C-alpha positions in Angstrom: 14.7 4.7 -1.2 12.4 1.6 -1.1 11.6 -0.2 2.0 9.7 -3.0 0.2 8.4 -3.7 -3.3 6.2 -6.4 -4.8 3.4 -7.4 -7.1 0.4 -9.7 -6.4 -2.8 -11.0 -8.0 -5.7 -9.3 -6.1 -9.0 -11.1 -6.0 -12.1 -9.1 -6.8 -14.4 -8.3 -3.9 -11.9 -9.1 -1.1 -9.5 -6.9 0.7 -6.1 -8.5 -0.1 -2.6 -7.7 1.2 -0.4 -6.5 -1.6 2.6 -5.7 0.5 3.7 -6.1 4.2 6.8 -5.0 6.0 7.6 -5.3 9.7 9.2 -2.2 11.1 12.7 -2.3 12.6 12.0 0.8 14.7 14.7 2.7 12.7 13.4 3.2 9.1 10.6 5.7 8.6 7.7 5.2 6.2 7.7 8.1 3.7 4.8 7.0 1.5 3.8 4.5 -1.1 3.4 3.9 -4.9 0.7 1.5 -6.2 -0.4 0.8 -9.7 -3.0 -1.5 -11.1 -5.2 -2.1 -14.2 -8.6 -1.3 -12.7 -10.2 1.1 -10.2 -9.5 0.1 -6.6 -9.1 1.3 -3.0 -5.6 1.3 -1.7 -5.6 0.9 2.1 -2.5 1.6 4.3 -2.4 0.0 7.7 0.0 0.3 10.6 -0.7 -2.9 12.5 -4.5 -3.3 12.6 -5.1 0.5 12.4 -6.1 1.8 9.0 -4.1 5.0 8.4 -5.6 6.1 5.1 -7.5 5.0 1.9 -6.4 6.2 -1.5 -8.7 5.7 -4.6 -7.2 4.5 -7.9 -9.6 5.9 -10.6 -9.9 6.0 -14.3 -8.0 7.0 -16.4 -5.0 7.3 -14.0 -4.7 4.1 -12.0 -1.5 5.1 -10.2 -1.3 6.1 -6.5 1.6 8.1 -5.4 1.3 9.2 -1.7 4.0 10.9 0.4 3.4 11.7 4.1 4.0 15.4 4.9 6.2 14.1 7.7 7.7 10.6 7.6 6.2 8.2 10.0 8.3 6.3 12.5 6.5 3.0 13.1 7.1 1.2 16.4 9.5 -1.7 16.3 7.8 -5.0 15.4 4.7 -3.3 13.9 3.7 -4.6 10.5 2.8 -2.0 7.8 0.4 -3.3 5.2 -0.7 -2.1 1.8 -4.1 -3.7 1.1 -6.2 -3.5 -2.1 -9.9 -3.8 -2.5 -11.1 -4.0 -6.1 -14.5 -5.1 -7.7 -13.7 -5.7 -11.3 -15.1 -9.2 -11.2 -11.8 -10.9 -11.9 -8.4 -11.2 -10.3 -6.0 -8.4 -11.3 -2.2 -7.9 -10.8 -1.2 -4.8 -8.8 2.3 -3.5 -8.1 3.3 -1.7 -5.0 6.3 -0.1 -3.2 6.7 1.3 0.3 8.9 4.3 0.4 11.5 5.1 3.1 11.2 8.5 4.7 13.9 10.8 6.2 
């Protein structure tokens, strides 16, 4: 099940938020899916804490990450998926935050 889903134009050379979702303290974060047209770093934050970095590389520029154990994020904490890419031009990326059990 999806917690949030979006697409956004990501500027080259700047860490840019693709998706944000504020926890209700009930739904768990199970993972994420991100796809884009160029190589990039996908960075997952819980509040201001970077939880992980996932690299999108050629030829497969799709990230599919599932936590071994779903993460319950404290009520009111914002979860961010941020992208850093250096293609030299803005690119459109697509992302989904997955609900865990």
